[in-house]
C-alpha positions as CSV (number, residue, x, y, z in Angstrom):
1,M,-30.5,-36.9,-10.4
2,I,-29.8,-34.4,-7.7
3,K,-27.3,-36.7,-6.0
4,R,-25.5,-37.2,-9.3
5,W,-25.3,-33.5,-9.9
6,L,-23.9,-32.9,-6.4
7,K,-21.3,-35.6,-6.9
8,N,-20.2,-34.1,-10.3
9,R,-20.1,-30.7,-8.7
10,H,-17.7,-31.9,-6.0
11,I,-15.6,-33.7,-8.6
12,V,-15.3,-30.5,-10.6
13,L,-14.4,-28.5,-7.5
14,G,-11.7,-31.1,-6.5
15,V,-10.2,-31.0,-10.0
16,L,-10.0,-27.2,-10.0
17,L,-8.4,-27.1,-6.6
18,L,-5.8,-29.6,-7.8
19,L,-5.2,-27.5,-10.8
20,V,-4.7,-24.4,-8.7
21,W,-2.3,-26.1,-6.4
22,M,-0.3,-27.7,-9.2
23,T,0.0,-24.3,-11.0
24,Q,1.3,-22.8,-7.8
25,L,4.0,-25.5,-7.4
26,I,5.1,-26.0,-11.0
27,P,6.7,-22.9,-12.6
28,A,6.1,-24.1,-16.1
29,L,2.3,-24.2,-15.5
30,A,2.4,-20.8,-13.9
31,T,4.1,-19.4,-17.0
32,V,1.5,-21.0,-19.3
33,Y,-1.3,-19.5,-17.2
34,S,0.2,-16.0,-16.9
35,Q,1.4,-15.7,-20.5
36,T,-1.3,-17.7,-22.4
37,I,-4.5,-18.3,-20.4
38,Y,-4.8,-15.2,-18.3
39,P,-5.1,-12.7,-21.2
40,F,-8.2,-14.6,-22.5
41,I,-9.7,-14.7,-19.0
42,S,-9.1,-11.0,-18.4
43,Y,-10.6,-10.2,-21.8
44,G,-13.8,-12.1,-21.1
45,L,-14.3,-11.0,-17.5
46,S,-13.5,-7.4,-18.1
47,A,-16.0,-7.4,-21.0
48,I,-18.7,-8.5,-18.6
49,S,-17.6,-5.9,-16.0
50,N,-17.8,-3.1,-18.7
51,L,-21.5,-3.8,-19.0
52,F,-22.1,-2.5,-15.5
53,P,-21.6,1.1,-14.4
54,F,-20.7,0.1,-10.9
55,A,-18.0,-2.1,-9.3
56,I,-19.7,-5.6,-9.5
57,G,-16.7,-7.1,-7.8
58,D,-17.2,-4.9,-4.7
59,L,-20.8,-5.8,-4.6
60,F,-20.0,-9.5,-5.1
61,I,-17.5,-9.5,-2.2
62,F,-20.0,-7.6,0.1
63,L,-22.9,-10.0,-0.7
64,S,-20.6,-13.0,-0.2
65,I,-19.5,-11.8,3.2
66,V,-23.1,-11.2,4.2
67,G,-24.2,-14.6,2.8
68,V,-21.4,-16.6,4.6
69,I,-22.4,-14.9,7.9
70,V,-26.2,-15.0,7.5
71,Y,-26.6,-18.5,5.9
72,P,-25.7,-20.5,9.0
73,I,-28.4,-18.7,11.0
74,Y,-30.9,-19.1,8.2
75,G,-30.1,-22.7,7.5
76,R,-30.1,-23.8,11.1
77,F,-33.0,-21.9,12.6
78,R,-35.2,-21.4,9.6
79,K,-34.6,-24.5,7.5
80,K,-33.8,-26.7,10.6
81,L,-30.8,-28.2,8.9
82,P,-28.1,-29.9,11.0
83,W,-25.1,-27.7,11.8
84,K,-22.8,-30.1,10.0
85,R,-24.6,-29.7,6.7
86,V,-24.9,-25.9,7.1
87,L,-21.2,-25.5,7.8
88,L,-20.2,-27.9,5.0
89,R,-22.2,-25.8,2.5
90,D,-20.6,-22.6,3.8
91,G,-17.2,-24.2,3.5
92,E,-17.9,-25.4,0.0
93,Y,-18.9,-21.9,-1.1
94,L,-15.7,-20.5,0.3
95,L,-13.7,-23.2,-1.7
96,W,-15.5,-22.1,-4.9
97,I,-14.6,-18.5,-4.1
98,Y,-11.0,-19.6,-3.5
99,V,-10.9,-21.4,-6.9
100,W,-12.5,-18.5,-8.7
101,F,-10.0,-16.0,-7.2
102,Y,-7.0,-18.0,-8.3
103,L,-8.2,-19.0,-11.8
104,A,-9.5,-15.5,-12.6
105,W,-6.4,-13.6,-11.5
106,G,-4.6,-14.9,-8.4
107,L,-2.3,-17.5,-10.2
108,N,-0.4,-14.5,-11.5
109,Y,1.3,-14.5,-8.1
110,S,3.2,-17.6,-9.3
111,Q,4.6,-16.0,-12.5
112,K,8.2,-15.0,-13.1
113,N,9.4,-11.7,-11.6
114,F,10.2,-8.6,-13.6
115,Y,13.8,-9.4,-14.3
116,Q,13.0,-12.9,-15.4
117,R,10.1,-11.8,-17.7
118,T,12.1,-9.0,-19.4
119,E,15.6,-10.5,-19.2
120,I,16.8,-7.1,-18.1
121,P,19.9,-7.5,-16.0
122,Y,19.6,-6.6,-12.3
123,T,21.6,-3.5,-11.3
124,A,23.0,-3.7,-7.9
125,Y,22.7,-0.6,-5.6
126,T,25.7,1.7,-5.4
127,P,25.8,5.1,-3.8
128,E,26.9,6.6,-7.1
129,N,24.0,5.1,-9.0
130,F,21.5,6.2,-6.4
131,K,22.8,9.8,-6.3
132,E,22.7,10.0,-10.1
133,F,19.1,8.7,-10.2
134,V,17.9,11.0,-7.4
135,N,19.5,14.1,-8.9
136,D,18.0,13.3,-12.3
137,Y,14.6,12.6,-10.7
138,I,14.4,15.9,-8.9
139,T,15.3,17.7,-12.1
140,Q,12.6,15.9,-14.1
141,L,10.1,16.4,-11.2
142,N,10.6,20.1,-11.2
143,R,10.4,20.4,-15.0
144,S,7.2,18.4,-15.1
145,Y,5.4,20.5,-12.5
146,T,2.1,22.0,-13.5
147,P,-0.9,22.9,-11.4
148,V,-3.4,20.1,-11.5
149,N,-6.8,21.4,-10.5
150,S,-9.0,19.0,-12.5
151,I,-8.5,15.9,-14.5
152,N,-9.8,14.6,-17.9
153,Q,-10.5,11.0,-17.1
154,D,-11.0,10.0,-20.8
155,L,-7.6,11.5,-21.7
156,V,-6.0,9.6,-18.8
157,R,-7.6,6.3,-20.1
158,E,-6.6,6.9,-23.7
159,E,-3.0,7.9,-22.8
160,T,-2.5,5.0,-20.3
161,V,-3.9,2.4,-22.7
162,R,-1.8,3.8,-25.6
163,I,1.5,3.8,-23.7
164,Y,0.9,0.3,-22.1
165,N,0.5,-1.0,-25.7
166,Q,3.8,0.6,-26.7
167,L,5.7,-0.7,-23.6
168,S,4.2,-4.2,-23.6
169,D,6.9,-6.1,-25.3
170,S,9.9,-4.3,-23.8
171,L,8.7,-4.3,-20.2
172,G,7.1,-7.7,-19.9
173,V,3.5,-6.7,-19.4
174,H,0.3,-7.7,-21.3
175,R,-1.5,-5.3,-23.6
176,P,-4.8,-3.9,-22.2
177,P,-7.6,-6.3,-23.1
178,H,-9.8,-3.4,-24.3
179,D,-9.3,0.1,-25.5
180,Y,-12.1,1.3,-23.3
181,L,-11.4,0.2,-19.8
182,K,-13.7,1.6,-17.2
183,A,-12.1,2.6,-13.9
184,K,-15.0,1.9,-11.5
185,T,-15.4,4.0,-8.3
186,M,-15.2,2.0,-5.1
187,L,-18.7,1.3,-3.7
188,F,-17.6,2.0,-0.2
189,T,-15.4,5.0,-0.8
190,P,-15.9,6.8,2.6
191,F,-14.8,3.7,4.5
192,I,-11.9,3.0,2.1
193,S,-10.7,6.5,2.6
194,M,-10.6,5.9,6.3
195,V,-7.8,3.3,5.8
196,G,-6.0,5.3,3.2
197,V,-6.5,2.9,0.2
198,T,-6.6,4.8,-3.1
199,G,-7.4,1.9,-5.5
200,S,-7.8,-1.8,-5.8
201,M,-7.9,-4.7,-8.2
202,G,-11.1,-6.7,-8.4
203,P,-10.0,-10.2,-9.3
204,F,-13.4,-11.9,-9.6
205,F,-14.4,-9.8,-12.7
206,C,-11.0,-8.4,-13.7
207,E,-12.0,-4.9,-13.0
208,F,-10.0,-2.2,-11.2
209,T,-11.5,0.4,-8.9
210,L,-10.4,3.8,-7.8
211,N,-11.1,5.7,-4.6
212,G,-13.8,8.3,-5.3
213,D,-11.9,10.8,-3.1
214,L,-8.8,10.8,-5.3
215,L,-7.2,14.2,-5.8
216,P,-6.6,15.3,-9.4
217,A,-2.8,15.0,-9.1
218,N,-3.1,11.4,-7.8
219,Y,-5.6,10.2,-10.4
220,P,-3.4,9.4,-13.4
221,A,-0.7,7.5,-11.5
222,T,-3.3,5.5,-9.5
223,Y,-5.2,4.6,-12.7
224,A,-2.0,3.4,-14.3
225,H,-1.0,1.5,-11.1
226,E,-4.3,-0.4,-10.9
227,L,-4.4,-1.1,-14.6
228,A,-1.0,-2.8,-14.2
229,H,-2.7,-5.2,-11.7
230,L,-5.4,-5.9,-14.3
231,L,-2.6,-6.7,-16.8
232,G,-1.4,-9.5,-14.4
233,I,1.1,-7.6,-12.3
234,T,0.7,-8.7,-8.7
235,S,3.6,-6.9,-7.0
236,E,2.9,-3.5,-5.6
237,A,6.5,-2.4,-6.4
238,E,6.2,-3.5,-10.0
239,A,2.8,-1.8,-10.3
240,N,4.4,1.4,-9.0
241,F,7.2,1.0,-11.6
242,Y,4.8,0.5,-14.5
243,A,2.7,3.5,-13.4
244,Y,5.8,5.7,-13.3
245,Q,7.0,4.5,-16.7
246,V,3.6,5.0,-18.3
247,C,2.8,8.4,-16.9
248,T,6.2,10.0,-17.3
249,R,6.1,9.1,-21.0
250,S,2.8,10.9,-21.6
251,Q,2.7,14.2,-23.6
252,A,-0.1,15.4,-21.3
253,M,1.6,17.6,-18.7
254,D,-0.8,16.8,-15.8
255,I,-0.4,13.0,-16.4
256,R,3.4,13.3,-16.7
257,F,3.6,15.3,-13.4
258,S,1.4,12.8,-11.7
259,G,3.9,10.0,-12.6
260,Y,6.8,11.9,-11.1
261,F,4.9,13.1,-8.1
262,S,3.6,9.6,-7.3
263,V,7.0,8.3,-6.3
264,L,8.2,11.4,-4.4
265,G,7.6,9.8,-1.0
266,H,9.5,6.6,-2.0
267,V,12.4,8.6,-3.3
268,L,12.7,10.9,-0.3
269,G,12.3,8.0,2.1
270,N,15.2,6.1,0.5
271,A,17.2,9.3,0.2
272,R,16.8,10.0,4.0
273,R,18.0,6.5,4.7
274,L,20.9,6.3,2.3
275,L,22.3,9.9,2.1
276,S,24.0,11.9,4.8
277,G,22.0,14.6,6.6
278,E,23.7,17.4,4.6
279,E,23.2,15.6,1.3
280,Y,19.5,15.0,2.1
281,T,18.9,18.6,3.0
282,Q,20.6,19.9,-0.2
283,L,18.4,17.4,-2.2
284,S,15.1,18.4,-0.6
285,E,15.9,22.1,-0.9
286,R,16.1,21.6,-4.7
287,I,12.4,20.6,-4.9
288,R,10.1,23.4,-6.1
289,P,8.2,24.9,-3.1
290,E,4.9,24.4,-5.0
291,I,5.6,20.6,-5.1
292,I,6.5,20.6,-1.4
293,E,3.3,22.5,-0.6
294,L,1.3,20.1,-2.7
295,A,2.8,17.1,-0.9
296,K,1.9,18.6,2.5
297,D,-1.7,19.4,1.3
298,N,-2.0,15.8,0.0
299,Q,-0.9,14.3,3.3
300,A,-3.2,16.6,5.3
301,Y,-6.1,15.7,2.9
302,W,-5.9,12.0,3.5
303,A,-5.0,12.4,7.2
304,A,-8.3,14.3,7.7
305,K,-10.2,11.4,6.2
306,Y,-8.4,8.7,8.2
307,S,-10.3,7.1,11.0
308,P,-8.5,5.5,14.0
309,V,-11.4,3.0,14.1
310,A,-10.3,1.6,10.8
311,G,-6.6,1.3,11.9
312,A,-5.0,-1.7,13.6
313,H,-6.3,-2.4,17.1
314,I,-4.3,-4.9,19.1
315,R,-3.5,-5.9,22.7
316,R,0.2,-6.3,23.3
317,Q,1.0,-9.9,24.4
318,K,3.9,-8.9,26.7
319,T,2.1,-6.0,28.6
320,E,-1.6,-6.7,27.8
321,T,-1.7,-3.0,26.9
322,P,-4.3,-2.1,24.2
323,S,-2.7,-0.3,21.2
324,A,-4.3,1.5,18.3
325,I,-2.0,2.1,15.3
326,R,-2.6,4.0,12.2
327,L,-1.6,2.0,9.1
328,L,0.1,3.9,6.3
329,N,-0.2,3.0,2.6
330,V,2.7,0.6,2.4
331,P,1.7,-1.7,5.3
332,L,-1.9,-1.6,4.1
333,Q,-0.7,-2.7,0.6
334,I,1.3,-5.5,2.2
335,I,-1.7,-6.7,4.3
336,E,-3.9,-6.6,1.2
337,K,-1.3,-8.6,-0.9
338,Y,-1.3,-11.5,1.6
339,R,-4.9,-11.3,2.7
340,H,-5.9,-14.4,0.6
341,E,-3.2,-16.5,2.2
342,R,-4.5,-16.2,5.8
343,K,-5.1,-19.5,7.6
344,S,-6.6,-18.0,10.8
345,D,-7.9,-14.7,12.1
346,R,-4.3,-13.3,12.3
347,I,-3.3,-10.7,9.8
348,F,-0.2,-12.8,8.8
349,N,0.6,-16.5,9.0
350,L,3.3,-16.7,11.7
351,Y,6.5,-18.7,11.5
352,C,8.4,-20.1,14.5
353,R,10.5,-17.5,16.4
354,G,13.8,-19.0,15.3
355,Y,12.9,-18.9,11.6
356,L,11.7,-15.3,11.8
357,I,15.0,-14.3,13.5
358,K,16.9,-16.0,10.6
359,L,14.8,-14.2,8.0
360,T,15.2,-10.8,9.7
361,R,19.0,-11.2,9.8
362,E,19.0,-12.3,6.1
363,L,17.0,-9.2,5.2
364,G,19.5,-7.0,7.0
365,R,22.4,-8.5,5.2
366,T,20.7,-8.0,1.9
367,Y,20.7,-4.2,2.6
368,G,24.2,-4.2,4.2
369,F,23.6,-3.9,7.9
370,D,23.0,-6.1,11.0
371,M,19.3,-6.2,11.9
372,T,17.3,-7.8,14.7
373,F,13.7,-7.4,15.9
374,H,15.0,-5.4,18.9
375,K,17.0,-3.1,16.6
376,A,14.1,-2.6,14.3
377,R,11.8,-1.7,17.2
378,H,14.4,0.6,18.8
379,N,14.9,2.5,15.4
380,F,11.2,2.9,15.1
381,G,11.0,4.4,18.5
382,T,14.1,6.6,18.0
383,H,14.5,7.6,14.4
384,I,11.2,7.0,12.7
385,T,8.9,8.6,15.3
386,L,10.5,10.7,18.1
387,S,13.3,12.2,15.9
388,L,10.6,13.2,13.4
389,G,8.5,15.1,15.9
390,V,6.0,12.4,17.1
391,P,5.2,13.2,20.8
392,I,6.5,10.6,23.3
393,E,3.0,10.0,24.6
394,T,1.9,8.9,21.1
395,V,4.9,6.7,20.6
396,S,4.3,5.1,24.0
397,R,0.8,4.1,23.0
398,M,2.0,2.9,19.5
399,M,4.6,0.7,21.1
400,G,2.2,-0.6,23.7
401,H,4.1,0.6,26.8
402,K,2.3,0.8,30.1
403,S,4.5,3.8,31.2
404,I,6.2,6.6,29.4
405,S,9.3,5.8,31.4
406,T,9.6,2.6,29.4
407,T,9.4,4.6,26.2
408,Q,12.2,6.9,27.4
409,I,14.6,4.0,27.0
410,Y,14.0,4.2,23.3
411,A,13.9,8.0,23.3
412,K,17.4,8.6,22.2
413,V,17.5,12.4,21.6
414,T,19.6,13.1,18.6
415,D,21.6,16.2,17.9
416,R,19.3,17.0,14.9
417,K,16.2,16.7,17.2
418,V,17.7,19.1,19.7
419,D,18.6,21.6,17.0
420,E,15.2,21.4,15.4
421,D,13.4,21.9,18.8
422,M,15.6,24.9,19.6
423,K,14.9,26.5,16.2
424,R,11.2,25.9,16.8
425,L,11.4,27.5,20.2
426,K,13.3,30.5,18.8
427,E,10.7,31.1,16.1
428,Q,7.8,30.8,18.6
429,T,9.4,33.3,21.1
430,K,10.6,35.8,18.5
431,G,9.3,39.2,19.3
432,R,7.2,38.0,22.2
433,K,7.2,39.3,25.8
434,I,8.2,36.6,28.3
435,N,7.8,36.7,32.1
436,L,11.0,35.6,33.9
437,Y,10.5,34.5,37.5
438,E,13.0,33.9,40.3
439,E,12.4,30.4,41.7
440,D,9.6,30.4,44.3
441,E,9.3,34.2,44.0
442,P,6.8,35.0,41.2
443,E,6.3,38.5,42.5
444,T,9.8,39.5,41.4
445,A,9.2,38.8,37.7
446,D,10.9,40.9,35.1
447,I,9.6,41.3,31.5
448,I,12.0,41.1,28.6
449,T,11.6,41.0,24.8
450,V,13.2,38.3,22.8
451,N,14.3,39.7,19.4
452,G,15.7,36.5,18.0
C-alpha cells in the first residue's frame, strides 16, 4: 500500500513538472494560465492567507530552508538512513516546492508583456517626448506635495483596490481577488531593511508583504506595487507603472503624492543621462525644496538601516581581491526576480563570454550607443561614482583593485567635478582664518582671512 502511494506520488510530481515546463514553452498555455487559471488560484490561496495575521509565506520559506538543511543530518545520523535515500527525499521536497511556486504564481512569468496584453502601441523614445513628460511630471509632483507624517492603512487598501478595479480592463491587469487584502508585515523586517527591500510577493500563498520600517510617504506606492504582483504582474517595471497609475489617480492627497514621489529617483536618473547638464540643473531646480529634503531624508533613513554584512561579498577573479558592495534597490530587485532560475550557487546563470559580449552590444544599440563591458566598467568608475563624490578609496574597493593607482586610470576628473570641489572648498573656507606657510619654513606663517 505504501509502495503504491509512493509510486502514485512520483507520477503526480512528474505530471506536474511536465505541465510547468510545457506552459513555459507554449505561449498559448501561458495565456490560459495567466488569464483563466491564475485568478482562481489567487482567490483561493489569498483567502487562506487572510485567515492568518502573520505572513505564512515567510514562515513557510524559513521552515523549508531549515528543514532542507537539518533533515539530512537527522535522517543520516538519527534514523540511520543511507545518504542516497536522504538526499533523494530532500531533492523530491525541493521539486514539490518548485512545482508549487510555478503553479501558484510563477507561470505568470510566461504571460504576454504589457503592450501585448493591452494592445497599446509602443511609443519610441524621442528627446521631445521625454522632455514633455519630465516637465509635466515635475509640475504634477509639485502640485501633489503634502506633508505625510502618518498613513491610514485602511484608506490605502480601499483606494488601491477601488482604482485597480477601475483600471483592470484598460491596463491589462486582473481585478483584486478580495476587497479586503491584508498587507502582511515581513516577519524578518530588521534583516530585510539591511538589504533595502521594501516589499515582496509571497507566491506560495498569494500574499504580499511590506517592510515594517516603511516611511509614511512610501507606504501607499509600495502597497500598490506589491498588489500588482499579487494580480499576476511579474515585471518590476510594470509593477512600478501600475503603482504610479493607481496612486496618482487617488483623491487622497497623501496617496497621490506617494505615487508621484515613488518614481522621482527613476525620473531624475533618466534625466541626468538623457538631458544636458544645463537642462538637468534647470529641471532639478524646479522641484520644491520640501520634496528634495524629503528625498534626502528618505535616503539617509534607509542608509542608516543598511548593513554591509547583507550586501554582496565577492572575491575578484582577476586580482583575488575581496570586495564588499552595497546593493541598491534596482539590482536587489533584479536578483530577486531571477532567484528561482539559479542552477548553482552563483547569483546569475552565466552565458559564455562571446554571447555576453553580443548581448551587451545589442543592449547598447537599443539605447543608441556603443557599449562594451570595459566601457560600462569605466563609466561606473568615472561618472557613476567618482564624479558624484564617492571617495577614490571606496571606488577602489568596490572595483576590486589592489592599488588606488589602478583606480586612478578610471578616475577621469571631469570639469563638473573640479567645479563642484572648488565650490565646496570655497564654502568651507569662507570667513575662516587660514595659516599660510613658506615651504619648509613654518615659522614664517602669515594669517589671512578668506572672505569668499
